[in-house]
N, C-alpha and C positions, 0 to 999 in steps of 0.2 A: 558547513555549507554543502559538502559532498553528499551527506546523508539526506539533506533536504532536497537537493537536486534529484537524487535517486527516487525519493518518494514522489516528487512532482512529476518526474519522467514516467514512472511506472503507473501511477494513478491517472495521470493525464493521458498516457497512451491507451490505457484501458477504456477511458471515456471516449477518446478519439476513435478507437476501433469500433466501439459500440455505435457512435454516431455515423461513422462511415458505412457500417453494415446496414444500419437502418435506412439511410438515404439511398444507398446503392440498390437495396431490395425494392424500395418504394419506386424508384425510377425504373427498375427492371420490369415490374408488373404494371407500369404505366399508370400509377396513381399519384402523379405529381401534385394533384389537388390537395393532398394531405401533408405535403412537406412542411407547410407552415405549422402544423400541429407538432411535428417532431421538434422544430426549432423552438416552439413555445415551451415544450417540456424541458429542453436543454437550458433555455434561459431561466426558467423557474428553478431548476436545479442549481445553477450558478448563483442565483440570488440567495438560495437557501444556504449554500456553503459560505458565502460572504457574510450572511447574517449570523450564522453560528460563530464564525471567526470574530465578528464584532462583539457578540455577547460574551464570548470567552475572554476577549481582551479587555473590555470596559466593564463587564459585569462584576469583576472582583475588586474594582477600585473602591477604596474606603473600608474594606473589610479588615479585620484584625489579621496579624501575622499568622496566627494559628489557623484561622479560617482559610486564608489564602493557601497555606501549605497543605491543608487538608484537601481543598478542591484540586490543587495541582497534583497531589499524590493519587487521588481517586481517578482523575481524568487521564493521568499517565498510564495507570493500569488498564483503564477502558481502552485507551489508544492501542496499547499492546495487544489486547484481545481482538480488537477490530482488524489490526494489521495481520495478525496471525490467521484469523478467519479468512481474510482477503487472499493471503498467500496460498492457502490450501484450496480455497474455492477456485481461484484462477488456475492452479495446477491441475485441477480436475476438469475444469470447464474449457480451457484454452482450445482444445482440439475440436470442440463442437460448439463454440460460442456462436458461430454463424447460424447453425441450425436452431439453436435455442432462441435467438432473437427473432429469426424469421417465423418461427412458430408463434411467438408472442404477437408479431405483427398480424399474421393471418387471423388470430383470434379476435383482434381489436379493430379489424377493418370493416366489420359489419356496421351498418347504419352510417352515422356521420363520421365515424373514425375518431371520435374524441378520446377513446381509450388509448390512442397512440401518444397523447400528451402524457398520460400516466406511465406508459412504457418508457418513454424517453426520460421523464422526470425521475423515476425510480432507478433506472439503470445508471444515469449520469450522477444523480444525487447521492447515491451510495458512495461513489468515488470521491465526490466533493466533501462529504461529511468526514470521511476517513482522512482525507488530506488536511482539512481544517483542524481536526482534533490532533493529528499527529504533529503538524507544524507548530501548533500552540504548545504542545508538550515539549517540543524541541526548544522553543523560545524560552520556556520556563526553566528548562534544564541548563541552558547555556547562559542565560541572562542577556543574550543578544537578540535584537529584533531585525536589524537590517540584513545581516548575512543569511539567516534562515529564510526570510521572505524572498531575498534575492535568489537564493539557490532554488527554492521551490518554484519561483516565477520562471526562471530559466529552464527548469525541467519541464514545466507545463508548456512553455513556448516551443521547446524541442519536440515534445509529444504532438503538439498541433501540427508542426511542420512535417513530422513523420506521417501523421494521419492523412495529411493532404497528399503527400507523395504516394502513399499506399492507395488512396482513392483514385489517383491519376494513373495508377498502374506502373509507376516508375520505380517502386521499391517493394521488395518482398522480404519479409522477416520470418525466421523460424520462431513462431510465437512460443512454442513449447519450451525451446531452449532459453529464449529471452526471459520468460517468466520463471523458469527454474533457477537460472543464475541470479537474477535480481531478487527472487524470493529468498534464496539462501543468505544473501547479503542483508536483506531487510530483517531476517530473523535475528541476526547478530545485533543490528541497530535496535530492534524492539527489546532485546534483552537489556540493553543499556537504558532504554526508556523505563522499563519496569524497575530496574535497580534504582534509578533516580526517583521514581514514584515512591518506592519504599523509603528512600531517604527523606522525601518530603513529609511522609507520614511520621517518621521519626522526629523530624523537626517540629511537627505539630503536637508531639507528645502522645500520639495514638499508638505508635509502636515503640517498643523499648530498644535499648542498645545503641543510642546515638553516639555515645563516647567509647563504645567497645569496638576498636578498630582491628580489622583483619590485617591491614597493611597501610603504611603511610610513606609514599615515595615522593612527597612534595618537594624534597630537596633535590631529587634527581629530575623530576618532571614538574617544574613550577606551573601552577594553574594559569598564570598570566604570560607564560612563554608561548612562542608560536607553535611549538609542537604539542604543548599542553592544550592550547586552544584547538589545535587540529584534532587531537584525540577526543576532546570533549565534544567538538562539533560533529564528528563522524560516528563515534562509538559511545558517546556519553560517558567516557571513562573519567572516573574521579580518582585523583592521586591518593586521597584519603578515603578509604572504603571501609564501611563497617561490616561486621560479620553477617548481619542480616541482609545487607545489600548483596554481598558476595553469594550468600546462600540462595537468595532469590534469583540472581543472575544465572547461577549454575542449574538450579532447579527448573528454570525455564529453558535455557539454551540447550542443554544436553538432550533431554527427551524430545524437544520440539525439532531440533536439527536432525536427530536420528530418524524420527518419523518422516520428516520432510525428504530426507535422502532415500529412505525406503520407498516412499510413495513415488518419488521421481523415477526411480529405477523400475518400478512396476509399470509405469506408463510408457516406457520405451518399447518400441516395436522390436520383436525378436527377429534376428536374421533368418532368412529362409535357408533350408538345407536341401541339397540335392540327393536324391536317392534313385537307384535304378528301378524301373518298372519291370513287368514280366517279359517285355520284348527286348530288354537290354538297353532301353533308352533312358536318359536322365530326365527326370521331371522334378519340378519344384514342390516341396512339401511345406505347406504353411503350418507353423506351429502356434 
């Protein structure tokens, strides 16, 4: 539930920030006549995300076990790729998200402004698709439906509340730090989703090594225990893990986390240093 709350919070906050920036800029330039187009794009994006969730949930009913496991494994890998892309995209874009969106608005305000529907739809729809796919993968991995959906729903509601407070000027968030910390956590979660996707493909017979276990700690961490359920729901941890699952987990987590940390450090502003000028005064040197 915690992992799903986090993905709902992060993706929801991204969408809320996008909508907040779009609306605030439209109001600022006194073009309230096109606000309805922004909300139309947002509404279509929400419907798209719900539609994809419905297709993923009900579209596999009646398929064979191997087909269901194959679809689950492939979509888990796709979800891992989307979340990874999202994490690095936001790490790069968070500092200039406002300028990026305002530039898109300026380009689409010409004429009737119908292009704003597309701007809002694409910006919010991306977050919705990623959320639907990632939550579906979490449901498949844990076998639970209520808790993942509840966690994601609470995360989205929290994000909406934060977006409203930000728009009202009552709350300020260091977005760079927020997305850096949540991005690091999501990389760990995504590694678990990838590992479970590999397990699904092993169950389907596409990948080998289903019975070749790297470790089995089921006796110490029973899958049906509260702590086993907690580890499964947050990190997709499996007490019985195959060598191929472990290899996929490490092959993804180690280089991805290393690159993420390096990129995060590169984006930090360097502290200014004081140096004496020719007249003996201290001046700030920007590096």
